[in-house]
C-alpha positions in Angstrom: 103.8 -90.6 -24.2 104.9 -87.9 -22.0 102.2 -86.6 -19.4 103.3 -83.1 -20.4 102.4 -83.6 -24.3 99.3 -81.7 -25.5 97.1 -82.8 -28.4 94.8 -80.8 -30.5 92.5 -82.8 -32.7 90.8 -80.9 -35.6 87.7 -82.2 -37.9 86.5 -81.0 -41.3 83.1 -79.8 -42.0 81.0 -79.7 -45.1 82.7 -79.5 -48.2 85.4 -82.0 -47.6 83.0 -84.9 -48.8 83.7 -86.7 -52.2 82.5 -89.9 -53.7 84.7 -93.0 -52.5 85.3 -91.2 -49.2 86.3 -93.7 -46.8 86.3 -96.6 -49.1 90.0 -97.5 -49.0 89.9 -97.5 -45.3 86.7 -99.6 -45.2 88.1 -102.4 -47.4 91.4 -102.9 -45.2 90.2 -102.4 -41.6 87.5 -104.2 -39.6 87.4 -101.2 -37.0 86.2 -99.0 -40.0 83.7 -101.5 -41.4 82.1 -101.6 -37.9 82.0 -98.0 -37.8 80.2 -97.4 -40.9 77.8 -100.6 -40.0 77.0 -98.8 -36.8 76.2 -95.6 -38.6 73.9 -97.4 -40.8 72.0 -99.0 -38.0 71.4 -95.6 -36.6 70.7 -93.6 -39.7 68.4 -96.4 -41.3 70.3 -96.5 -44.4 73.7 -97.8 -45.9 75.9 -95.1 -45.2 78.9 -96.9 -46.8 77.1 -97.4 -50.3 76.2 -94.0 -50.2 79.6 -92.7 -49.4 81.4 -95.0 -51.7 79.3 -95.7 -54.6 76.7 -92.7 -54.5 75.0 -93.9 -57.6 72.5 -91.1 -56.9 74.9 -88.4 -56.5 73.4 -87.9 -52.9 76.8 -87.3 -51.0 76.6 -83.5 -51.9 72.9 -83.2 -50.4 73.3 -81.6 -47.1 71.2 -84.2 -45.3 73.6 -87.0 -46.4 76.7 -85.0 -46.4 76.8 -84.3 -42.8 76.5 -87.8 -41.5 78.5 -89.1 -44.1 81.7 -86.8 -43.0 80.9 -87.3 -39.4 81.0 -91.0 -40.0 84.3 -90.9 -41.9 85.6 -88.6 -39.2 84.9 -91.1 -36.5 86.2 -94.0 -38.4 89.4 -92.2 -38.8 89.8 -91.4 -35.3 89.2 -94.9 -34.2 91.6 -96.2 -36.5 94.4 -93.7 -35.3 93.8 -95.0 -31.8 94.2 -98.5 -33.4 97.4 -97.7 -34.9 98.8 -96.3 -31.9 98.0 -99.4 -29.8 96.3 -97.3 -27.2 93.6 -94.6 -27.2 95.0 -91.0 -27.2 93.0 -88.5 -25.3 93.3 -85.1 -26.8 93.7 -81.9 -24.8 91.7 -79.7 -27.1 89.2 -80.7 -30.1 87.9 -78.4 -32.6 85.9 -78.8 -35.9 84.7 -76.3 -38.5 80.9 -76.0 -38.5 79.5 -79.7 -38.9 82.9 -80.7 -37.7 82.2 -79.5 -34.3 80.2 -82.5 -33.8 83.1 -84.8 -34.7 84.9 -82.6 -32.1 82.6 -83.2 -29.3 82.4 -87.1 -30.2 86.4 -87.1 -29.9 86.1 -85.3 -26.4 83.8 -87.8 -25.1 81.1 -85.1 -24.6 78.7 -86.7 -27.2 78.4 -90.5 -28.0 78.5 -91.4 -31.7 75.1 -92.6 -32.1 73.6 -89.4 -30.6 75.9 -87.1 -32.9 74.8 -89.2 -35.9 71.0 -88.4 -34.8 71.9 -84.6 -34.5 73.6 -84.3 -37.8 71.2 -86.4 -39.8 68.3 -84.0 -38.7 70.6 -80.8 -38.9 71.4 -81.6 -42.4 67.7 -82.4 -43.3 66.5 -79.1 -41.7 69.3 -76.8 -43.2 68.6 -78.3 -46.7 64.8 -78.2 -46.3 64.3 -74.7 -44.5 67.5 -72.8 -45.4 68.0 -70.7 -48.6 70.7 -68.8 -50.4 74.2 -69.6 -51.3 77.9 -68.8 -50.0 80.7 -66.9 -51.7 84.2 -66.9 -50.4 85.7 -63.4 -50.5 89.6 -62.5 -50.2 89.1 -59.9 -47.5 89.2 -59.6 -43.6 86.1 -59.8 -41.5 85.6 -56.1 -41.3 85.9 -55.3 -45.0 83.7 -58.6 -45.8 81.0 -57.3 -43.3 80.8 -53.8 -45.0 80.5 -55.0 -48.4 78.2 -57.9 -47.2 75.8 -55.5 -45.6 75.3 -53.2 -48.5 73.9 -56.2 -50.5 71.8 -57.9 -47.9 74.3 -60.7 -47.2 76.1 -61.5 -44.0 79.5 -63.0 -42.7 79.1 -66.8 -42.6 82.6 -67.8 -41.6 85.8 -66.2 -40.7 88.6 -68.8 -41.6 91.7 -66.7 -42.1 92.7 -63.0 -41.5 92.3 -62.7 -45.2 89.5 -65.2 -46.0 86.0 -64.5 -45.1 82.9 -66.6 -46.5 79.7 -64.5 -46.7 76.2 -65.9 -47.5 73.1 -64.4 -49.0 70.5 -64.9 -51.6 72.2 -65.7 -55.3 71.2 -62.3 -56.8 72.5 -60.5 -54.0 75.8 -62.2 -54.0 76.1 -61.8 -57.8 75.8 -57.9 -57.1 78.2 -58.3 -54.2 80.8 -59.9 -56.5 80.3 -57.4 -59.0 80.9 -54.5 -56.3 84.2 -56.6 -55.2 85.5 -56.5 -58.6 84.9 -52.6 -58.9 86.4 -51.9 -55.5 89.3 -54.5 -55.5 90.1 -55.2 -59.3 92.8 -57.5 -58.3 90.7 -59.8 -55.8 88.2 -62.4 -57.0 85.6 -64.2 -55.1 84.5 -67.9 -55.2 81.0 -69.2 -55.3 80.8 -72.1 -52.8 78.6 -75.3 -53.7 76.3 -75.4 -50.8 72.5 -75.8 -50.5 72.1 -72.5 -48.8 73.6 -69.6 -46.8 74.8 -71.6 -43.9 75.6 -69.8 -40.5 73.5 -66.6 -41.7 70.0 -65.2 -40.9 68.8 -67.7 -43.9 69.3 -70.3 -41.6 66.8 -69.1 -38.6 63.9 -71.3 -39.5 66.2 -74.4 -39.7 67.7 -73.5 -36.4 64.3 -72.9 -34.6 63.2 -76.5 -35.8 66.7 -78.0 -34.7 66.5 -76.4 -31.2 63.8 -79.1 -29.8 66.0 -81.9 -31.2 68.9 -80.3 -29.4 67.2 -80.5 -26.1 66.6 -84.4 -26.3 70.5 -84.9 -25.9 72.5 -84.9 -23.2 76.1 -83.8 -23.3 78.5 -85.3 -21.0 81.4 -83.4 -19.0 84.9 -84.3 -19.5 88.5 -83.0 -19.1 88.7 -82.2 -23.0 88.4 -78.7 -23.9 86.1 -78.3 -27.2 86.0 -75.1 -29.2 82.7 -73.5 -30.0 82.4 -72.2 -33.6 79.9 -69.6 -32.2 82.1 -67.9 -29.4 85.7 -68.9 -30.9 86.4 -70.0 -27.2 86.1 -73.1 -25.4 82.7 -74.7 -24.6 81.4 -74.5 -21.0 80.8 -77.5 -19.0 77.3 -78.7 -19.2 74.5 -79.6 -21.6 72.5 -76.4 -21.6 75.4 -74.0 -22.6 76.6 -76.6 -25.3 72.9 -76.9 -26.8 72.7 -73.0 -26.9 75.9 -72.7 -28.8 75.1 -75.5 -31.3 71.8 -73.9 -31.9 73.3 -70.3 -32.4 76.2 -71.8 -34.6 73.7 -72.2 -37.2 72.9 -68.7 -38.1 76.0 -66.9 -36.6 79.4 -67.0 -38.3 81.9 -69.7 -37.6 84.8 -68.0 -36.0 87.3 -70.6 -37.1 90.5 -68.4 -37.2 89.8 -67.0 -33.6 89.2 -70.6 -32.5 92.6 -72.0 -33.5 94.3 -68.7 -32.0 92.5 -69.8 -28.8 93.6 -73.3 -29.2 97.6 -72.2 -29.1 
């Protein structure tokens, strides 16, 4: 590979999960089996069984969704390097919401075990102490922010120039959706299946409880640039700055479109 080549690694967030996720790769590749076994040892339960069989429909519960997606992402990353015959060092990594932790692992900033501990606790706290729901609006950030504020809701993610996700209590989102239909009869919103209004003020209590967990983890300095959902720009080198932005990420909007533009 040419020394002038640049690589951007992208990782999915919550919502990408489904029963059976990763089962095909696990059945065929020892490296994937090892990754799932490693994750199970850290988590204290069989993440392979949960992801592949999911007899209790647990994969859609936030506390399990987050470590399941992280494990699958890391397994895919390791298999990718195996297929190439050599490790590929990305120039930039990025991930949407939960995916930011996979991005930190891919950059060598965070080890897999620590990332699993963080997202497992993060998922538990978001499920236990968060509230509300989320709605995807076919509006830009400014328009979405105006209509959200009228109904005690908040912008949660800016995914595309014309797609913004907002969060709030169910009854407030119902009123917002009705208002949207009156203002923009040809535009329709979509209610998302989440256990809370992630990345809004309704996650503040979860974030407060997550902060001391973050403070126990060290983040290594590497040459790889990692995009922050909170700033839409690259993380600063050093544990303190990364910790604070992962904390703030829980109750501030995911600036995904801005991050992608910054990566170019």
